[in-house]
Structure formats: structure tokens, C-alpha cells
C-alpha positions as a Python dict, from the first residue, in 0.01 Angstrom:
ca = {
    (1, 'X'): (0, 0, 0),
    (2, 'X'): (348, 152, 69),
    (3, 'X'): (467, 483, -73),
    (4, 'X'): (802, 529, -251),
    (5, 'X'): (933, 753, 29),
    (6, 'X'): (842, 493, 303),
    (7, 'X'): (1010, 216, 89),
    (8, 'X'): (1314, 404, 23),
    (9, 'X'): (1342, 519, 390),
    (10, 'X'): (1333, 149, 501),
    (11, 'X'): (1585, 50, 255),
    (12, 'X'): (1814, 336, 350),
    (13, 'X'): (1786, 247, 718),
    (14, 'X'): (1930, -94, 640),
    (15, 'X'): (2173, 30, 410),
    (16, 'X'): (2323, 254, 681),
    (17, 'X'): (2345, -67, 901),
    (18, 'X'): (2539, -265, 632),
    (19, 'X'): (2809, -320, 859),
    (20, 'X'): (2607, -516, 1112),
    (21, 'X'): (2774, -863, 1132),
    (22, 'X'): (2587, -1153, 994),
    (23, 'X'): (2559, -1307, 1350),
    (24, 'X'): (2355, -1027, 1469),
    (25, 'X'): (2057, -1181, 1327),
    (26, 'X'): (2155, -1540, 1247),
    (27, 'X'): (2238, -1617, 1607),
    (28, 'X'): (1890, -1541, 1753),
    (29, 'X'): (1743, -1868, 1864),
    (30, 'X'): (1476, -1921, 1899),
    (31, 'X'): (1296, -1685, 1684),
    (32, 'X'): (1051, -1444, 1874),
    (33, 'X'): (699, -1545, 1834),
    (34, 'X'): (613, -1267, 1581),
    (35, 'X'): (884, -1394, 1355),
    (36, 'X'): (811, -1755, 1347),
    (37, 'X'): (655, -1949, 1064),
    (38, 'X'): (295, -1907, 1003),
    (39, 'X'): (59, -2150, 1165),
    (40, 'X'): (-145, -2366, 956),
    (41, 'X'): (-469, -2164, 1039),
    (42, 'X'): (-299, -1832, 940),
    (43, 'X'): (-183, -1979, 609),
    (44, 'X'): (-525, -2119, 534),
    (45, 'X'): (-706, -1799, 615),
    (46, 'X'): (-452, -1590, 400),
    (47, 'X'): (-527, -1832, 103),
    (48, 'X'): (-895, -1843, 155),
    (49, 'X'): (-911, -1477, 115),
    (50, 'X'): (-769, -1484, -239),
    (51, 'X'): (-921, -1555, -568),
    (52, 'X'): (-787, -1851, -771),
    (53, 'X'): (-441, -1736, -873),
    (54, 'X'): (-346, -1779, -1219),
    (55, 'X'): (-34, -1603, -1334),
    (56, 'X'): (318, -1611, -1524),
    (57, 'X'): (683, -1577, -1443),
    (58, 'X'): (712, -1246, -1584),
    (59, 'X'): (1039, -1100, -1757),
    (60, 'X'): (961, -824, -1993),
    (61, 'X'): (1069, -912, -2354),
    (62, 'X'): (1346, -638, -2353),
    (63, 'X'): (1537, -814, -2082),
    (64, 'X'): (1774, -1121, -2102),
    (65, 'X'): (1773, -1168, -1735),
    (66, 'X'): (1702, -1008, -1395),
    (67, 'X'): (1956, -750, -1412),
    (68, 'X'): (1847, -642, -1759),
    (69, 'X'): (1500, -621, -1623),
    (70, 'X'): (1581, -382, -1336),
    (71, 'X'): (1897, -184, -1414),
    (72, 'X'): (1833, 196, -1443),
    (73, 'X'): (1967, 187, -1809),
    (74, 'X'): (1759, -70, -1938),
    (75, 'X'): (1431, -46, -1713),
    (76, 'X'): (1141, 24, -1942),
    (77, 'X'): (816, 88, -1741),
    (78, 'X'): (618, 146, -2070),
    (79, 'X'): (696, -211, -2187),
    (80, 'X'): (627, -350, -1852),
    (81, 'X'): (282, -166, -1860),
    (82, 'X'): (186, -297, -2201),
    (83, 'X'): (279, -648, -2139),
    (84, 'X'): (115, -686, -1792),
    (85, 'X'): (-187, -543, -1955),
    (86, 'X'): (-195, -828, -2198),
    (87, 'X'): (-146, -1064, -1906),
    (88, 'X'): (-446, -909, -1739),
    (89, 'X'): (-655, -954, -2063),
    (90, 'X'): (-586, -1326, -2041),
    (91, 'X'): (-734, -1346, -1701),
    (92, 'X'): (-395, -1360, -1510),
    (93, 'X'): (-419, -1191, -1164),
    (94, 'X'): (-62, -1279, -1028),
    (95, 'X'): (296, -1257, -1160),
    (96, 'X'): (637, -1411, -1012),
    (97, 'X'): (919, -1178, -1067),
    (98, 'X'): (1295, -1227, -1007),
    (99, 'X'): (1516, -958, -828),
    (100, 'X'): (1895, -963, -781),
    (101, 'X'): (2108, -891, -495),
    (102, 'X'): (2376, -695, -717),
    (103, 'X'): (2104, -443, -803),
    (104, 'X'): (2050, -342, -440),
    (105, 'X'): (2409, -341, -366),
    (106, 'X'): (2491, -103, -649),
    (107, 'X'): (2169, 128, -615),
    (108, 'X'): (1968, 51, -316),
    (109, 'X'): (1732, 359, -341),
    (110, 'X'): (1687, 343, -715),
    (111, 'X'): (1623, -29, -717),
    (112, 'X'): (1351, 20, -455),
    (113, 'X'): (1198, 285, -661),
    (114, 'X'): (1191, 71, -968),
    (115, 'X'): (1024, -218, -767),
    (116, 'X'): (782, 32, -645),
    (117, 'X'): (714, 164, -1010),
    (118, 'X'): (665, -188, -1123),
    (119, 'X'): (426, -273, -848),
    (120, 'X'): (218, 34, -933),
    (121, 'X'): (170, -79, -1277),
    (122, 'X'): (104, -445, -1197),
    (123, 'X'): (-161, -347, -933),
    (124, 'X'): (-329, -114, -1193),
    (125, 'X'): (-384, -429, -1408),
    (126, 'X'): (-517, -633, -1104),
    (127, 'X'): (-196, -827, -1084),
    (128, 'X'): (-31, -901, -741),
    (129, 'X'): (333, -1015, -748),
    (130, 'X'): (549, -1276, -576),
    (131, 'X'): (890, -1138, -554),
    (132, 'X'): (1195, -1386, -585),
    (133, 'X'): (1497, -1292, -378),
    (134, 'X'): (1754, -1543, -497),
    (135, 'X'): (1800, -1795, -768),
    (136, 'X'): (2056, -2092, -818),
    (137, 'X'): (1982, -2133, -1193),
    (138, 'X'): (2195, -2084, -1500),
    (139, 'X'): (2520, -1865, -1515),
    (140, 'X'): (2713, -1836, -1177),
    (141, 'X'): (2902, -1509, -1256),
    (142, 'X'): (2660, -1233, -1273),
    (143, 'X'): (2787, -890, -1343),
    (144, 'X'): (2615, -542, -1353),
    (145, 'X'): (2633, -337, -1662),
    (146, 'X'): (2546, -415, -2033),
    (147, 'X'): (2431, -777, -2039),
    (148, 'X'): (2535, -1021, -2308),
    (149, 'X'): (2335, -1068, -2638),
    (150, 'X'): (2123, -1385, -2658),
    (151, 'X'): (2303, -1688, -2786),
    (152, 'X'): (2102, -1789, -3111),
    (153, 'X'): (1904, -2098, -3072),
    (154, 'X'): (1969, -2139, -2683),
    (155, 'X'): (1705, -2122, -2411),
    (156, 'X'): (1761, -1876, -2137),
    (157, 'X'): (2131, -1805, -2258),
    (158, 'X'): (2180, -1498, -2041),
    (159, 'X'): (1999, -1559, -1702),
    (160, 'X'): (2220, -1530, -1395),
    (161, 'X'): (2238, -1674, -1057),
    (162, 'X'): (2184, -1469, -744),
    (163, 'X'): (2385, -1454, -548),
    (164, 'X'): (2678, -1559, -770),
    (165, 'X'): (2883, -1866, -687),
    (166, 'X'): (3167, -1653, -536),
    (167, 'X'): (2951, -1455, -313),
    (168, 'X'): (2766, -1784, -206),
    (169, 'X'): (3094, -1949, -130),
    (170, 'X'): (3231, -1661, 65),
    (171, 'X'): (3095, -1605, 416),
    (172, 'X'): (3245, -1251, 420),
    (173, 'X'): (2980, -1142, 154),
    (174, 'X'): (2695, -1282, 330),
    (175, 'X'): (2635, -978, 558),
    (176, 'X'): (2550, -779, 237),
    (177, 'X'): (2312, -1056, 126),
    (178, 'X'): (2150, -1003, 477),
    (179, 'X'): (2125, -638, 426),
    (180, 'X'): (1969, -698, 85),
    (181, 'X'): (1705, -922, 200),
    (182, 'X'): (1614, -705, 510),
    (183, 'X'): (1610, -403, 306),
    (184, 'X'): (1372, -516, 29),
    (185, 'X'): (1140, -715, 242),
    (186, 'X'): (1127, -412, 500),
    (187, 'X'): (1052, -185, 220),
    (188, 'X'): (744, -380, 94),
    (189, 'X'): (647, -578, 410),
    (190, 'X'): (306, -418, 439),
    (191, 'X'): (242, -374, 62),
    (192, 'X'): (-74, -526, -58),
    (193, 'X'): (66, -535, -411),
    (194, 'X'): (320, -790, -302),
    (195, 'X'): (156, -1149, -295),
    (196, 'X'): (426, -1338, -127),
    (197, 'X'): (819, -1377, -93),
    (198, 'X'): (989, -1662, -278),
    (199, 'X'): (1313, -1689, -78),
    (200, 'X'): (1513, -1894, -324),
    (201, 'X'): (1435, -2046, -657),
    (202, 'X'): (1550, -2411, -708),
    (203, 'X'): (1832, -2349, -454),
    (204, 'X'): (2002, -2698, -548),
    (205, 'X'): (2008, -2616, -912),
    (206, 'X'): (2296, -2472, -1108),
    (207, 'X'): (2460, -2383, -1432),
    (208, 'X'): (2351, -2688, -1633),
    (209, 'X'): (1980, -2657, -1557),
    (210, 'X'): (1878, -2938, -1791),
    (211, 'X'): (2127, -3199, -1640),
    (212, 'X'): (1988, -3256, -1284),
    (213, 'X'): (2260, -3495, -1199),
    (214, 'X'): (2228, -3618, -842),
    (215, 'X'): (2574, -3558, -730),
    (216, 'X'): (2578, -3210, -867),
    (217, 'X'): (2250, -3124, -703),
    (218, 'X'): (2359, -3267, -361),
    (219, 'X'): (2685, -3056, -389),
    (220, 'X'): (2503, -2740, -465),
    (221, 'X'): (2237, -2817, -212),
    (222, 'X'): (2494, -2853, 65),
    (223, 'X'): (2644, -2515, -34),
    (224, 'X'): (2324, -2335, -49),
    (225, 'X'): (2130, -2482, 269),
    (226, 'X'): (2305, -2271, 530),
    (227, 'X'): (2244, -1940, 348),
    (228, 'X'): (1889, -2046, 258),
    (229, 'X'): (1808, -2101, 612),
    (230, 'X'): (1962, -1772, 707),
    (231, 'X'): (1771, -1609, 424),
    (232, 'X'): (1425, -1729, 555),
    (233, 'X'): (1532, -1590, 907),
    (234, 'X'): (1656, -1252, 765),
    (235, 'X'): (1321, -1224, 580),
    (236, 'X'): (1112, -1320, 890),
    (237, 'X'): (1306, -1051, 1095),
    (238, 'X'): (1161, -783, 852),
    (239, 'X'): (809, -888, 979),
    (240, 'X'): (636, -916, 641),
    (241, 'X'): (254, -945, 631),
    (242, 'X'): (293, -1185, 319),
    (243, 'X'): (387, -1541, 346),
    (244, 'X'): (743, -1682, 277),
    (245, 'X'): (811, -1986, 51),
    (246, 'X'): (1071, -2172, -153),
    (247, 'X'): (948, -2420, -414),
    (248, 'X'): (1057, -2794, -436),
    (249, 'X'): (1104, -2915, -793),
    (250, 'X'): (1246, -3257, -833),
    (251, 'X'): (1198, -3620, -707),
    (252, 'X'): (940, -3817, -528),
    (253, 'X'): (781, -3632, -232),
    (254, 'X'): (537, -3921, -127),
    (255, 'X'): (724, -3979, 208),
    (256, 'X'): (957, -3769, 426),
    (257, 'X'): (1237, -4021, 396),
    (258, 'X'): (1227, -3967, 21),
    (259, 'X'): (1283, -3579, 48),
    (260, 'X'): (1640, -3442, 19),
    (261, 'X'): (1789, -3240, 307),
    (262, 'X'): (1720, -2908, 125),
    (263, 'X'): (1356, -3014, 43),
    (264, 'X'): (1298, -3066, 412),
    (265, 'X'): (1444, -2743, 486),
    (266, 'X'): (1238, -2553, 207),
    (267, 'X'): (909, -2726, 340),
    (268, 'X'): (990, -2667, 709),
    (269, 'X'): (1068, -2304, 663),
    (270, 'X'): (780, -2215, 412),
    (271, 'X'): (457, -2058, 522),
    (272, 'X'): (282, -2184, 215),
    (273, 'X'): (392, -2482, -4),
    (274, 'X'): (521, -2424, -353),
    (275, 'X'): (656, -2659, -620),
    (276, 'X'): (749, -2666, -993),
    (277, 'X'): (608, -2928, -1238),
    (278, 'X'): (662, -2946, -1611),
    (279, 'X'): (506, -3281, -1632),
    (280, 'X'): (172, -3409, -1757),
    (281, 'X'): (-162, -3389, -1582),
    (282, 'X'): (-169, -3717, -1403),
    (283, 'X'): (184, -3649, -1255),
    (284, 'X'): (84, -3293, -1161),
    (285, 'X'): (-209, -3418, -979),
    (286, 'X'): (0, -3676, -805),
    (287, 'X'): (251, -3415, -691),
    (288, 'X'): (-45, -3197, -547),
    (289, 'X'): (-178, -3513, -374),
    (290, 'X'): (177, -3563, -208),
    (291, 'X'): (198, -3214, -101),
    (292, 'X'): (-154, -3193, 49),
    (293, 'X'): (-56, -3389, 348),
    (294, 'X'): (131, -3087, 478),
    (295, 'X'): (-214, -2910, 534),
    (296, 'X'): (-82, -2569, 366),
    (297, 'X'): (-199, -2376, 66),
    (298, 'X'): (-22, -2497, -251),
    (299, 'X'): (115, -2283, -529),
    (300, 'X'): (268, -2423, -844),
    (301, 'X'): (514, -2151, -922),
    (302, 'X'): (624, -2290, -1246),
    (303, 'X'): (460, -2505, -1512),
    (304, 'X'): (367, -2510, -1887),
    (305, 'X'): (619, -2681, -2121),
    (306, 'X'): (439, -2762, -2423),
    (307, 'X'): (663, -3036, -2560),
    (308, 'X'): (651, -3232, -2230),
    (309, 'X'): (274, -3237, -2215),
    (310, 'X'): (248, -2957, -1970),
    (311, 'X'): (6, -2704, -2108),
    (312, 'X'): (-273, -2462, -2000),
    (313, 'X'): (-541, -2705, -2140),
    (314, 'X'): (-405, -3000, -1931),
    (315, 'X'): (-281, -2852, -1623),
    (316, 'X'): (-510, -2561, -1543),
    (317, 'X'): (-832, -2761, -1500),
    (318, 'X'): (-646, -2988, -1239),
    (319, 'X'): (-510, -2698, -1064),
    (320, 'X'): (-849, -2535, -1049),
    (321, 'X'): (-1014, -2843, -918),
    (322, 'X'): (-750, -2899, -650),
    (323, 'X'): (-741, -2521, -541),
    (324, 'X'): (-390, -2488, -646),
    (325, 'X'): (-229, -2155, -779),
    (326, 'X'): (-54, -2188, -1114),
    (327, 'X'): (215, -1960, -1266),
    (328, 'X'): (335, -2050, -1621),
    (329, 'X'): (672, -1979, -1731),
    (330, 'X'): (707, -1668, -1947),
    (331, 'X'): (450, -1442, -2121),
    (332, 'X'): (597, -1244, -2432),
    (333, 'X'): (865, -1395, -2659),
    (334, 'X'): (1190, -1192, -2590),
    (335, 'X'): (1555, -1197, -2501),
    (336, 'X'): (1538, -1493, -2275),
    (337, 'X'): (1433, -1711, -2567),
    (338, 'X'): (1240, -1935, -2347),
    (339, 'X'): (1007, -2040, -2629),
    (340, 'X'): (1306, -2270, -2720),
    (341, 'X'): (1337, -2588, -2525),
    (342, 'X'): (1599, -2665, -2266),
    (343, 'X'): (1765, -2901, -2525),
    (344, 'X'): (1709, -2904, -2904),
    (345, 'X'): (1431, -3142, -2998),
    (346, 'X'): (1488, -3426, -3230),
    (347, 'X'): (1111, -3473, -3308),
    (348, 'X'): (929, -3391, -3607),
    (349, 'X'): (906, -3030, -3742),
    (350, 'X'): (564, -2973, -3579),
    (351, 'X'): (712, -3035, -3240),
    (352, 'X'): (1025, -2816, -3299),
    (353, 'X'): (805, -2534, -3424),
    (354, 'X'): (588, -2549, -3113),
    (355, 'X'): (698, -2300, -2840),
    (356, 'X'): (827, -2454, -2527),
    (357, 'X'): (727, -2158, -2296),
    (358, 'X'): (578, -1798, -2361),
    (359, 'X'): (233, -1721, -2466),
    (360, 'X'): (260, -1401, -2684),
    (361, 'X'): (448, -1261, -2979),
    (362, 'X'): (619, -914, -2898),
    (363, 'X'): (326, -741, -3062),
    (364, 'X'): (71, -917, -2838),
    (365, 'X'): (-54, -1187, -3092),
    (366, 'X'): (-87, -1527, -2937),
    (367, 'X'): (130, -1818, -3025),
    (368, 'X'): (-166, -2040, -3014),
    (369, 'X'): (-514, -1857, -3039),
    (370, 'X'): (-708, -2142, -2911),
    (371, 'X'): (-483, -2154, -2604),
    (372, 'X'): (-546, -1790, -2519),
    (373, 'X'): (-934, -1842, -2567),
    (374, 'X'): (-904, -2143, -2324),
    (375, 'X'): (-712, -1924, -2069),
    (376, 'X'): (-970, -1647, -2093),
    (377, 'X'): (-1254, -1887, -2060),
    (378, 'X'): (-1103, -2079, -1746),
    (379, 'X'): (-1001, -1757, -1564),
    (380, 'X'): (-1322, -1577, -1630),
    (381, 'X'): (-1170, -1303, -1850),
    (382, 'X'): (-1425, -1365, -2134),
    (383, 'X'): (-1707, -1280, -1901),
    (384, 'X'): (-1524, -977, -1778),
    (385, 'X'): (-1452, -844, -2127),
    (386, 'X'): (-1819, -864, -2234),
}
């Protein structure tokens, strides 16, 4: 487990080398053996040593987005401690948490210290964390400072992309993205509290997350792909002891010819396979079957949207049977408003009153008590409590 001084020292070392040209890393070919993708055996041995992973995509209830989560002005370790304690009581032993490149650019030392503080609290509750470095979803123009107020009735109204579209499109900004990845991964590369590194969330997604138009996805994918490939390489050169991944999320994955270019890149660079599914149990099982042909551990890093039929009761038994890790979206209802659907529902009132994501009210009460009891039972938390 790394200490704050060691983590900060590593971050500072990279920060001082921020003028290093992007080609200094990206033109290395091939990668030295110690920086190559994990072998099948290495990936399987890593996964075999773990318990069945059940967790959540965690954003504390006070934060509207990643910047709000981590900025010094809003970072609240007391809230984080309380809410991760509730997660542990449900039997969750893992969390997936989003970072942001602008946070490191503005305050490299403070950002690393706050990550370390978060990891300390999470570990105290028996939770290991997958850290997400970049994200293509929602608003493309992130800014530091006070974040917007939630838009009433709108799902994830303040979430921001990392990097923003301008930085992504401007090669002159890519060296700072390289420095960010290298610094953060170096700071925690030997830290047992870090479960894995998710290099890029839904890289071909964008501002209109609920649209998923093929032409838009293809254009975003083409823009992101070169930087995504570099980001994997930047992370590998930091020599992390944890695996790297990037989750695929749309389409038919039953045959290589059906995969998009960016999906082939994600799967080809990942040490462990990860995917997203907000579909019913049969479709979830089918996706697992498609991915098992790669022979690597499988992590579902996003699931659970009640009104689409993806629930704890339907998905977790399949995930447990298949040996697949499962991270639901959300934990405590808060400023992200992800209890609301991607689009307003036109169904009956009962469906409209059902939360889309999230599990608990801000005071810790469950949205659906029977669901919480199911979680405790399937994870073994009931037995632990008694």
C-alpha cells in the first residue's frame, strides 16, 4: 500500500517532466516485455486470487460530476466515508470511480493526496477501487471551479467528458494528457487498494449519450482511437501491478468481423475484458458467452437500470454463476440525478416512480428494501452481519 509522500513524489517527478514531447513515449515500438499486455495466465491468476467482485460506480451524493467529486473546495471525505460504509453493508467489495485530467493539471499534488485519502477510506470498508482515467460521455467542455446546478428532471445533467473535446482534438495538448496518465498510474502502481485501471469509459460515446447514432459513434471513435491507443501505452510504461481495461458497450460481439475498430482496439489492449450492459438477463448471459471466447477474466463495469429489466435480482445470479464481476451504476441518490432515466418515461406512474439507477436515499434508506436484502444475501453480507 503506497503512502501519500511516495505517491506525491511520483506525481511530482512526472510533473517536472511535463515538457517531455509526446513522442518520447508513443514512438517506442515494440514495447519492452515488462510493459506488454498481460498473458492469459497472468490475467487468470490475478482474477483467481480475488473474491467475487460486486460493486458500484461511485460518485458521492454531493457531487454533480467528477470535478465536483475531487476539487479541494468540494471534496468531502466525511460523506465519502459514510456512503462507502453503506456500500460495504450491502456486501459490496469494489467501486469504480472516475478521475479527470483537469484536476491533475490544476493541482497535481493535492489531487494525488485526495485520491490517497479516498483509497484509505475505501480500503477501511473492504472496498478496492477501479480508477477511470478518461471518459467520453456527456458534456464536452469541462471547466474547473464551481460546477453547474443540476437541471431539474434531467439524468446526469452536469457530467463532463475527460478530456474535453478541444483537448482531445488538439495534439498540442496530448503531452499534458500523457503526463497526467503517467503521474497518476505511477503514484498508485503498486497500491493494493487499486483494483484495476479503466483507461477510457465508452470512448466512442459523446454528448447525446442516449442517442447512439452509428455515424456519430463512428466519428467519435475515429477521433478518440489514436489517443486511446497512446493512453494504454502511457499507462503500461508506468509499470502498474494492476490490470488495464476499457469496456465495450454496444453492438453484436459474437464474431470479430462484427466488432467496430475501436472495440477491437479496446479488447486488443485490455489485460482483462470489461463491458457494459443495461439489458435483461438473457441478453446479459449472451454477452458474457460472446466474451468468454477471449479466455480472459470478465468484468461488467456497468449494469442495473430497473426500467429496462436490468436489476440486481435478474443480473447478479447470472454474473455469479458465470464468474463475472458486476458494478451497478450509482449508490446514493444525489446531484447526478441518475435515479432518473436517460429519457423521460411514457409508461404508467409505477414505472415512472421506479428509480433508474441508484440504491439508497441520502440518509441511507433503501429505495427498495427487498432489493437491499437480496444484495446482502447474494453477497454474503447477511452472514457477515450476524
